C-alpha positions as CSV (number, residue, x, y, z in Angstrom):
1,Q,-23.3,-17.9,-13.1
2,S,-21.0,-16.9,-10.5
3,C,-17.3,-17.9,-10.7
4,H,-16.7,-17.1,-6.9
5,R,-14.3,-19.8,-5.4
6,P,-15.7,-21.5,-2.3
7,A,-14.1,-20.3,0.9
8,G,-11.0,-22.3,1.7
9,Q,-10.0,-22.8,-1.8
10,R,-7.1,-20.5,-2.1
11,A,-4.3,-21.3,-4.3
12,G,-0.7,-20.8,-3.2
13,P,2.8,-22.3,-2.5
14,E,3.6,-23.8,0.7
15,L,5.9,-21.5,2.8
16,G,8.1,-22.0,5.9
17,N,7.3,-20.7,9.4
18,T,8.1,-17.0,8.6
19,G,5.3,-16.8,6.2
20,L,7.8,-14.6,3.9
21,P,8.4,-15.2,0.2
22,E,11.5,-17.4,-0.5
23,G,14.7,-15.6,-0.7
24,V,13.4,-12.7,1.4
25,E,14.8,-12.5,4.9
26,Y,13.2,-10.4,7.7
27,I,16.0,-8.2,9.0
28,P,14.8,-6.1,12.2
29,T,15.1,-2.4,12.4
30,R,18.5,-1.2,13.7
31,K,19.5,-1.4,17.4
32,R,17.2,-0.1,20.1
33,G,18.2,3.6,21.0
34,K,18.8,4.4,17.2
35,N,16.2,6.3,15.6
36,P,16.2,6.1,11.7
37,M,12.7,7.6,11.4
38,K,12.8,11.2,12.7
39,P,10.8,12.8,13.5
40,V,8.3,10.0,14.1
41,G,10.4,8.2,16.8
42,V,10.6,4.6,17.9
43,A,8.9,5.2,21.1
44,W,5.9,7.1,19.5
45,Y,5.7,4.3,16.7
46,S,5.5,1.6,19.5
47,L,2.6,3.4,21.1
48,Y,0.8,3.7,17.9
49,A,1.3,0.3,16.7
50,R,1.3,-1.8,19.8
51,T,-1.1,-0.1,22.3
52,R,-4.6,1.2,22.8
53,L,-3.1,4.7,22.4
54,G,-2.8,4.1,18.7
55,Y,-6.5,3.2,18.3
56,L,-7.5,6.4,20.4
57,F,-5.2,8.3,18.3
58,Y,-6.9,6.9,15.1
59,Q,-10.3,7.7,16.4
60,R,-9.3,11.2,16.8
61,Q,-8.0,11.3,13.3
62,V,-11.2,10.0,11.8
63,K,-13.2,12.5,13.8
64,K,-11.2,15.4,12.7
65,A,-11.0,14.3,9.1
66,R,-14.7,14.0,8.7
67,E,-15.1,17.5,10.2
68,R,-12.5,19.0,7.8
69,Y,-13.3,17.0,4.7
70,P,-16.9,16.0,4.8
71,H,-16.7,14.8,1.3
72,G,-13.2,13.5,1.4
73,H,-9.8,15.2,0.8
74,S,-9.9,14.5,-3.0
75,V,-12.4,14.2,-5.8
76,P,-12.8,10.4,-6.4
77,Q,-12.2,9.4,-10.1
78,P,-13.6,5.9,-10.6
79,C,-11.7,3.6,-13.0
80,C,-14.1,1.5,-15.1
81,L,-12.4,-1.4,-16.8
82,P,-14.2,-4.2,-18.6
83,G,-16.1,-6.2,-15.9
84,V,-14.3,-4.3,-13.1
85,K,-15.0,-1.0,-11.5
86,I,-12.4,0.5,-9.0
87,L,-13.7,3.4,-6.7
88,P,-11.0,5.2,-4.8
89,I,-12.6,6.3,-1.4
90,P,-10.7,9.3,0.1
91,V,-10.5,9.0,3.9
92,L,-8.8,10.5,6.7
93,S,-6.5,13.4,5.7
94,N,-4.6,11.7,3.0
95,N,-5.5,7.9,2.7
96,Y,-7.2,5.9,0.1
97,S,-9.5,3.0,0.6
98,Y,-10.6,1.2,-2.6
99,L,-13.8,-0.5,-3.4
100,V,-13.3,-3.0,-6.2
101,I,-16.5,-4.3,-7.8
102,D,-17.1,-7.2,-10.1
103,T,-19.7,-5.4,-12.3
104,G,-21.2,-8.8,-13.4
105,S,-22.1,-10.1,-10.2
106,S,-22.3,-6.8,-8.0
107,R,-19.8,-8.6,-5.6
108,A,-17.3,-6.4,-4.1
109,A,-14.1,-6.2,-2.0
110,V,-12.6,-3.2,0.0
111,V,-8.8,-2.5,0.4
112,D,-7.6,-0.9,3.6
113,P,-11.1,0.4,4.9
114,S,-9.8,3.3,7.0
115,D,-13.1,4.9,7.9
116,P,-16.1,2.6,7.8
117,L,-18.8,5.2,7.2
118,A,-17.1,6.3,4.0
119,V,-16.6,2.9,2.8
120,Q,-20.2,1.8,3.7
121,A,-21.6,4.9,2.1
122,A,-19.8,3.9,-1.2
123,I,-21.1,0.3,-0.9
124,E,-24.8,1.5,-0.5
125,E,-24.4,3.8,-3.4
126,E,-22.9,1.3,-5.8
127,G,-25.6,-1.4,-4.6
128,V,-22.9,-4.0,-4.1
129,M,-22.4,-6.9,-1.7
130,L,-19.3,-6.6,0.4
131,E,-17.5,-10.1,0.4
132,A,-14.0,-9.5,1.4
133,I,-11.8,-6.9,3.1
134,F,-8.1,-7.0,1.9
135,C,-5.9,-5.2,4.5
136,T,-2.3,-4.4,3.6
137,H,-1.1,-4.1,7.3
138,K,-2.1,-3.5,10.7
139,H,-1.7,0.3,11.1
140,W,-4.9,1.6,12.2
141,D,-5.2,4.1,9.4
142,H,-5.5,1.0,7.0
143,S,-7.3,-1.4,9.3
144,G,-9.6,0.8,11.5
145,G,-12.7,0.1,9.8
146,N,-12.6,-3.8,9.7
147,A,-14.6,-4.4,12.9
148,A,-17.5,-2.2,12.0
149,L,-17.7,-3.4,8.4
150,C,-17.7,-7.0,9.7
151,Q,-20.6,-6.4,12.0
152,K,-22.4,-4.7,9.1
153,H,-21.7,-7.5,6.6
154,S,-21.7,-10.8,8.6
155,S,-20.4,-13.0,5.8
156,C,-17.5,-10.8,4.8
157,K,-14.0,-12.4,5.1
158,V,-10.8,-10.3,6.3
159,Y,-7.7,-11.2,4.5
160,G,-4.1,-10.1,5.4
161,S,-1.0,-11.5,6.8
162,A,-1.0,-13.3,10.2
163,L,2.4,-11.7,11.0
164,D,0.6,-8.4,11.5
165,A,-2.0,-7.8,14.2
166,I,-4.8,-6.9,11.9
167,P,-8.1,-6.4,13.5
168,Q,-10.7,-9.1,12.8
169,L,-7.8,-11.3,11.4
170,T,-6.1,-12.3,14.7
171,N,-9.4,-11.8,16.7
172,A,-10.4,-15.5,17.8
173,L,-14.0,-14.0,18.1
174,C,-14.3,-13.2,14.3
175,A,-16.3,-15.8,12.3
176,W,-14.3,-15.3,9.2
177,P,-10.4,-14.8,9.8
178,S,-8.5,-15.5,6.6
179,P,-4.8,-15.3,7.2
180,L,-2.8,-15.2,3.8
181,T,0.7,-16.3,2.8
182,D,2.8,-15.2,-0.2
183,R,1.2,-15.8,-3.6
184,E,-2.0,-17.1,-2.3
185,K,-5.0,-16.2,-4.5
186,V,-8.5,-15.3,-3.6
187,S,-11.6,-14.9,-5.8
188,V,-14.3,-12.3,-5.3
189,G,-16.9,-13.0,-7.8
190,C,-15.1,-13.4,-11.1
191,L,-12.2,-11.2,-9.8
192,T,-8.9,-12.8,-8.5
193,F,-6.4,-11.1,-6.2
194,E,-3.1,-12.4,-5.5
195,A,-1.4,-11.5,-2.1
196,L,2.3,-10.7,-2.1
197,A,4.4,-10.5,1.0
198,T,6.2,-7.2,1.2
199,P,7.9,-6.7,4.5
200,G,9.6,-3.8,5.6
201,H,7.0,-1.0,6.6
202,T,5.7,-3.6,8.8
203,V,6.9,-7.3,9.1
204,G,3.6,-8.6,7.7
205,H,2.9,-6.0,5.1
206,M,1.2,-7.5,2.1
207,V,0.2,-5.9,-1.4
208,Y,-2.6,-7.2,-3.6
209,V,-2.6,-7.7,-7.3
210,L,-5.9,-7.9,-9.2
211,D,-5.5,-10.0,-12.3
212,G,-6.8,-8.1,-15.2
213,G,-6.1,-10.8,-18.0
214,P,-9.6,-12.3,-17.9
215,F,-11.1,-9.0,-18.7
216,G,-8.3,-7.7,-21.1
217,S,-7.2,-5.0,-18.7
218,P,-3.8,-4.3,-17.0
219,P,-3.1,-5.8,-13.5
220,C,-4.0,-3.5,-10.6
221,L,-1.5,-3.1,-7.7
222,F,-3.2,-2.1,-4.4
223,S,0.2,-1.1,-2.7
224,G,-0.8,0.0,0.8
225,D,2.2,1.7,2.4
226,L,5.0,-0.1,0.3
227,L,4.6,2.1,-2.6
228,F,3.3,5.5,-3.4
229,L,3.3,7.8,-6.5
230,A,7.1,8.7,-6.5
231,G,7.5,7.4,-2.9
232,C,7.5,4.6,-0.5
233,G,6.7,3.8,3.1
234,R,9.0,4.0,5.9
235,P,10.8,0.8,7.0
236,F,9.4,0.9,10.5
237,E,10.0,-2.9,11.0
238,G,12.6,-3.7,8.6
239,S,16.0,-2.8,7.2
240,P,16.9,-1.1,3.8
241,E,17.8,-4.7,2.5
242,T,14.2,-6.0,3.6
243,M,12.6,-3.0,2.0
244,L,14.6,-3.2,-1.3
245,A,13.6,-6.8,-1.6
246,S,9.8,-5.8,-1.4
247,L,10.1,-3.0,-3.8
248,D,11.8,-5.5,-6.1
249,V,8.6,-7.6,-5.9
250,A,6.7,-4.5,-7.1
251,M,9.2,-3.9,-9.9
252,G,8.7,-7.4,-11.1
253,L,5.2,-6.7,-12.2
254,G,4.5,-5.6,-15.7
255,E,5.1,-2.1,-16.7
256,D,1.4,-1.6,-17.6
257,T,0.3,-2.5,-13.9
258,L,-1.7,0.2,-12.4
259,L,-0.5,1.6,-9.0
260,W,-3.2,2.2,-6.4
261,P,-1.4,3.7,-3.5
262,G,-2.5,3.9,0.1
263,H,-2.0,7.7,0.4
264,E,-2.3,11.0,-1.5
265,Y,1.4,11.9,-1.1
266,A,2.0,12.6,-4.9
267,L,2.9,16.3,-4.6
268,E,5.1,16.0,-1.6
269,C,7.2,12.9,-3.1
270,L,7.6,14.4,-6.5
271,T,8.8,17.8,-5.2
272,F,11.3,15.8,-3.0
273,A,12.5,13.7,-5.9
274,S,12.9,16.9,-8.2
275,L,15.5,17.8,-5.7
276,L,17.6,14.9,-6.2
277,E,17.4,14.4,-10.1
278,L,17.3,18.2,-11.6
279,D,17.5,16.9,-15.1
280,N,14.9,14.3,-15.2
281,S,12.4,15.3,-17.6
282,A,9.8,12.7,-16.9
283,L,10.0,13.7,-13.3
284,E,9.3,17.4,-14.2
285,Q,6.6,16.8,-16.4
286,K,4.7,14.4,-13.7
287,L,5.3,17.1,-11.0
288,Q,3.7,19.7,-13.3
289,W,0.8,17.5,-13.9
290,A,0.4,16.6,-10.0
291,V,0.6,20.4,-9.2
292,Q,-2.5,20.8,-11.6
293,Q,-4.5,17.9,-10.2
294,R,-3.9,18.7,-6.5
295,Q,-5.0,22.6,-7.2
296,E,-8.2,21.0,-8.3
297,K,-8.4,18.5,-5.4
298,R,-8.3,15.7,-7.9
299,S,-6.8,12.4,-7.1
300,T,-3.4,11.6,-8.6
301,C,-3.9,7.8,-8.9
302,P,-3.4,5.5,-10.7
303,S,0.0,5.8,-12.1
304,T,1.6,2.8,-13.8
305,M,4.7,0.8,-12.6
306,G,6.4,1.8,-16.0
307,E,6.0,5.4,-15.2
308,E,7.1,5.0,-11.7
309,Q,10.4,3.5,-12.7
310,T,11.2,6.9,-14.5
311,Y,10.8,9.2,-11.6
312,N,10.3,7.4,-8.3
313,P,14.0,7.4,-6.6
314,F,12.8,4.5,-4.3
315,L,12.7,2.5,-7.5
316,R,15.7,3.9,-9.3
317,T,18.4,2.7,-6.9
318,H,20.0,1.0,-9.8
319,Q,20.3,4.3,-12.0
320,P,23.7,5.8,-12.2
321,E,22.1,9.3,-12.5
322,L,20.6,8.8,-8.9
323,Q,23.5,7.2,-7.5
324,E,25.8,10.1,-8.8
325,A,23.3,12.8,-7.4
326,L,23.7,11.0,-4.1
327,G,27.3,10.9,-4.2
328,L,27.5,7.4,-3.8
329,W,29.8,4.8,-5.7
330,Q,29.7,0.9,-5.5
331,D,32.7,-0.2,-3.4
332,W,35.3,-2.7,-5.0
333,G,33.6,-6.3,-4.5
334,E,30.3,-4.9,-3.1
335,H,27.3,-6.9,-4.2
336,P,25.1,-4.7,-6.5
337,D,22.0,-5.4,-4.1
338,A,24.1,-4.4,-1.2
339,F,25.0,-1.3,-2.9
340,R,21.4,-0.6,-4.0
341,A,20.4,-1.1,-0.3
342,R,22.9,1.6,0.6
343,V,21.4,4.0,-2.1
344,L,17.9,3.2,-0.8
345,K,19.0,4.0,2.8
346,E,20.4,7.5,1.8
347,V,17.3,8.3,-0.3
348,R,15.1,7.3,2.7
349,R,17.5,9.4,5.0
350,R,17.0,12.5,2.8
351,K,13.4,12.0,2.5
352,D,12.8,11.8,6.3
353,L,15.0,15.0,6.6
354,Y,12.9,16.8,4.0
355,Q,9.6,15.8,5.9
356,A,11.1,17.3,9.1
357,T,11.8,20.6,7.7
């Protein structure tokens, strides 16, 4: 018997007009003319995120990646839990889509379908029925496959935040647009996903948490561009304060929560982190492991939220070791979260300079 919740029956608290969780304020990026995101640049980001040029660039990315990585940029390592199968699908040059399967009913959802051909191939190989697309945000490298998959699977619903211009979600011609608000839950077969609003990278960024409780498994966090192994996404559409609040949402999940990020950035992020904390043994061990994994083109996901808090500098803004390494001290009377936002801003600044070299 299927325990699929009928369309429209999604549980979640009522929110105000902003669609953001209570206590989280959206603070726009710094004044026009300032560029906190070198070398990307505000002008280029606007073109990518808000014009057709972004879609054309995405199409070029897809074509080049298919030619360069005909079998994907990494060797996928399926994760089989009781009643659930999670299949990472390596797409583009470093993205991951995820096919999440209720093995009892063969119903499935996909998270961030960048390349529809790669996702469709996985669906056919697994012999499952695609019921849902969970989109973390609007950027083409996470949402570019929505339209093609909806054409192929006519009853598939697209879920995401109405604050982002997600393809097929905001398209009035789509038969199944399904905007979500913070803490809403959606069922696919016997799987339950909870959407959490995590603005910063984009104003409507969301992450999705798969409840592992009914299967005796840990929760699974599909983090998009909020959080990577040892890293986090750039705050293109938010301030350090906004990003910190969103990272704290992820930090609030259990330490056993499995982290499934939107990109394969582990080696770069761990190498950068090792330059900040020279005496972090957990970081050193994880870096050595990641080097071995990537030499064999193996995926580095998942990690756990407990692990991440030992070596991810973007989740360690409260740690004196990192603060001292950055040469930052809390001012007299400064709120602890305001100080942590300053620490996060400095880590982000150094990471952007590291990428630019």
